[in-house]
C-alpha positions in Angstrom: -0.3 0.3 0.3 1.3 3.4 -0.9 0.3 6.9 0.4 -0.9 9.0 -2.4 -1.3 12.1 0.1 -3.3 13.7 2.7 -6.1 15.5 2.3 -7.3 18.6 4.5 -11.1 17.8 4.8 -12.2 18.7 8.3 -9.4 19.8 11.0 -9.9 17.4 13.6 -10.3 14.3 11.2 -7.3 12.9 9.2 -8.0 11.8 5.7 -5.0 9.4 3.7 -5.4 8.4 0.0 -3.5 5.2 -0.4 -2.9 3.2 -3.9 -3.4 -0.3 -3.6 -4.5 -3.3 -5.9 -6.0 -1.4 -8.3 -7.6 0.7 -6.0 -7.6 4.0 -3.9 -8.3 3.7 -0.7 -9.2 6.6 1.5 -9.0 6.6 5.2 -10.7 9.4 7.7 -9.5 9.1 11.4 -10.8 10.3 14.0 -9.2 9.4 17.6 -9.4 5.5 18.0 -12.2 5.2 14.9 -11.6 5.0 11.4 -13.5 5.0 8.1 -12.4 3.4 5.1 -13.8 3.9 1.0 -12.4 2.2 -1.8 -12.3 3.5 -5.4 -11.5 1.4 -8.6 -8.5 3.0 -10.1 -10.2 2.7 -13.6 -13.5 5.0 -12.0 -11.4 8.4 -10.8 -8.1 9.8 -12.5 -6.4 10.3 -9.0 -5.9 12.4 -6.1 -7.6 15.6 -7.3 -10.6 14.0 -8.5 -11.3 11.9 -5.2 -10.5 15.4 -3.4 -13.1 16.7 -5.6 -15.2 14.2 -4.4 -15.4 14.2 -1.0 -17.3 17.6 -1.1 -18.6 19.1 2.1 -22.0 17.2 2.2 -19.9 13.8 2.2 -17.5 15.0 4.8 -20.5 16.0 6.9 -21.7 12.2 6.9 -18.7 11.3 7.8 -18.8 13.6 10.8 -22.1 11.9 11.8 -20.9 8.5 11.3 -17.9 9.1 13.5 -20.4 10.8 16.4 -22.6 7.7 16.1 -19.7 5.7 16.5 -18.6 7.6 19.4 -22.1 7.2 21.1 -21.9 3.3 20.5 -18.6 3.3 22.0 -19.3 5.0 24.7 -22.5 2.7 25.4 -20.6 -0.1 25.1 -18.1 1.2 27.7 -21.2 2.1 30.6 -22.1 -2.0 30.4 -21.7 -3.8 33.6 -18.2 -6.0 33.4 -16.4 -4.0 30.9 -14.4 -2.0 33.5 
């Protein structure tokens, strides 16, 4: 897996684009959580097009998903026997 670049999509989220096995892999990281999306290399022309595709509306959904993940994880930690 080769790193193609880092995208500045949100100040609290790290967005890394990789190239691997005829795919572009986009990984969003926030704290201990991550979301990964894969694109066929034949469907996008490269890093610049991926940056354009990951528009404000898409990033807002990524943030909402991170919030849901965080709440689920916190609820799990509050269950008896997990401390």
